C-alpha positions as CSV (number, residue, x, y, z in Angstrom):
1,M,174.2,100.9,8.1
2,S,170.5,101.6,8.8
3,Q,169.1,102.2,12.2
4,E,165.7,100.8,12.8
5,H,163.7,101.3,15.9
6,S,162.3,98.1,17.1
7,S,158.8,98.1,18.6
8,E,159.5,94.8,20.4
9,V,159.4,94.9,24.1
10,V,160.7,92.1,26.3
11,Y,158.5,91.7,29.4
12,G,160.8,89.8,31.7
13,A,160.2,86.1,32.3
14,T,157.3,85.8,29.9
15,G,159.5,85.7,26.8
16,G,158.1,88.8,25.1
17,Q,154.4,88.0,25.5
18,K,152.2,90.5,27.2
19,R,150.0,88.9,29.8
20,G,146.6,89.9,31.0
21,F,145.8,91.1,34.5
22,F,145.2,87.6,35.9
23,G,148.1,86.2,34.0
24,R,150.4,88.7,35.7
25,I,149.0,87.8,39.1
26,A,149.5,84.1,38.4
27,L,153.1,84.8,37.3
28,F,153.7,86.8,40.4
29,I,152.5,84.0,42.7
30,R,154.6,81.5,40.8
31,Q,157.7,83.7,41.2
32,I,156.9,84.0,45.0
33,I,156.7,80.2,45.3
34,D,160.0,79.8,43.4
35,E,161.7,82.3,45.6
36,L,160.4,80.7,48.8
37,R,161.8,77.3,47.7
38,K,165.3,78.9,47.7
39,V,165.0,79.9,51.4
40,V,167.3,78.0,53.6
41,T,166.2,77.5,57.2
42,P,169.0,78.3,59.7
43,T,170.3,75.6,62.0
44,R,169.7,75.9,65.8
45,K,173.3,77.0,66.2
46,E,173.0,79.7,63.5
47,L,169.7,80.9,64.9
48,F,171.2,81.2,68.4
49,K,174.2,83.1,67.0
50,F,172.1,85.5,65.0
51,T,169.8,86.2,67.9
52,L,172.8,86.9,70.2
53,V,174.2,89.3,67.6
54,V,170.9,91.2,67.4
55,L,170.5,91.4,71.2
56,V,174.1,92.7,71.6
57,F,173.5,95.3,68.9
58,V,170.3,96.4,70.5
59,L,172.1,96.8,73.9
60,I,174.8,98.8,72.2
61,V,172.2,101.1,70.6
62,I,170.4,101.4,74.0
63,G,173.6,102.4,75.7
64,L,174.4,105.0,72.9
65,V,170.9,106.6,73.2
66,Y,171.1,106.6,77.0
67,G,174.5,108.3,76.9
68,L,173.4,110.9,74.4
69,D,170.3,111.6,76.4
70,F,172.4,112.0,79.6
71,V,174.9,114.4,77.9
72,F,172.2,116.5,76.3
73,S,170.1,116.8,79.5
74,W,173.3,117.8,81.4
75,M,174.1,120.4,78.7
76,A,170.5,121.7,78.8
77,T,170.8,122.0,82.6
78,Q,174.1,123.9,82.4
79,V,172.7,126.3,79.8
80,F,169.2,126.9,81.2
81,G,169.7,126.1,84.8
82,I,167.5,124.0,87.1
83,P,163.9,125.2,87.1
84,T,162.6,126.1,90.6
């Protein structure tokens, strides 16, 4: 069994052909258009549900940050006292 190192390089979707600068840009734009065709627009019901989930999550994070701020400011007041 002989091991030979192949100098062939596969360059993705081009089938092994190396493209020039503008050819790579054109391929990139074609790939963007192909991916955008796969995008599914949410229905009104899904959009409302996703928006509600995001708003609830934001309110939870706001409450968490407010709570931590309150606790740390209380601890700092206990440690350092109230400045006069």
